[in-house]
C-alpha positions in Angstrom: 103.2 128.0 120.8 102.2 126.8 124.2 99.7 124.0 124.4 97.1 124.3 127.2 93.8 122.7 128.1 92.2 125.4 126.0 94.2 124.7 122.9 91.9 123.8 120.1 93.3 121.4 117.4 91.5 120.5 114.2 91.9 116.8 113.4 91.6 115.8 109.8 90.8 112.5 108.1 94.4 111.5 107.7 95.1 111.8 111.4 91.9 109.9 112.3 92.7 107.2 109.7 96.2 106.6 111.2 94.9 106.7 114.8 92.5 103.8 113.9 95.0 101.9 111.9 97.8 102.3 114.5 96.4 102.7 118.0 99.8 102.9 119.6 101.0 105.7 117.3 101.2 109.5 117.6 97.8 110.3 116.2 96.1 107.9 118.6 98.2 109.5 121.4 96.7 112.9 120.5 93.3 111.5 120.9 94.3 110.0 124.3 95.6 113.4 125.4 92.2 115.0 124.5 90.4 112.2 126.3 92.3 113.1 129.5 91.3 116.8 129.1 94.7 118.2 128.2 93.7 119.4 124.7 90.5 120.2 122.9 89.9 118.7 119.5 87.5 119.6 116.7 86.6 118.0 113.4 83.7 118.0 111.0 81.1 115.4 110.1 82.6 115.4 106.6 86.0 114.4 108.1 84.4 111.6 110.1 82.6 110.3 107.0 85.8 110.4 104.9 87.7 108.6 107.6 85.2 105.8 107.8 85.0 105.5 104.0 88.8 105.3 103.7 89.2 102.8 106.5 86.6 100.5 105.0 88.2 100.7 101.5 91.8 100.5 102.5 91.9 98.6 105.9 89.0 96.7 107.3 85.6 96.8 109.0 87.4 96.2 112.3 89.4 99.4 111.7 86.1 101.3 111.2 84.9 99.9 114.5 88.1 101.0 116.2 87.7 104.5 114.8 84.1 104.7 116.0 85.2 103.7 119.5 88.0 106.3 119.5 85.6 109.0 118.4 83.0 107.9 120.9 85.6 108.1 123.7 87.0 111.5 122.6 85.3 114.8 123.3 85.2 116.5 119.9 83.7 119.8 118.9 82.0 119.4 115.6 82.4 122.2 113.1 80.7 122.7 109.8 82.6 122.8 106.5 83.0 126.5 105.6 81.4 127.7 102.4 83.4 127.6 99.2 83.8 131.4 99.2 85.6 131.2 102.6 87.9 128.4 101.5 88.8 130.3 98.3 90.2 133.1 100.4 93.0 130.8 101.5 93.9 129.3 98.1 
């Protein structure tokens, strides 16, 4: 698979959690690549909420703030969570 500026990558809560917790790691690097326009990212409001909840419970309020800054600085496409009938097709 070739990665181009049009490549769309879905970012889940685990990747966003690690990016906020370890800003010099690989997940944060993916966000930086997207910030520079070399990749397009998408996520859902549910993922953003889950990430904040997990950071607050497991790390700190500071990590939540870092996460919010990362999201604010990264151009994301927000997608809705598919209906249960669609998800069941892939189970």
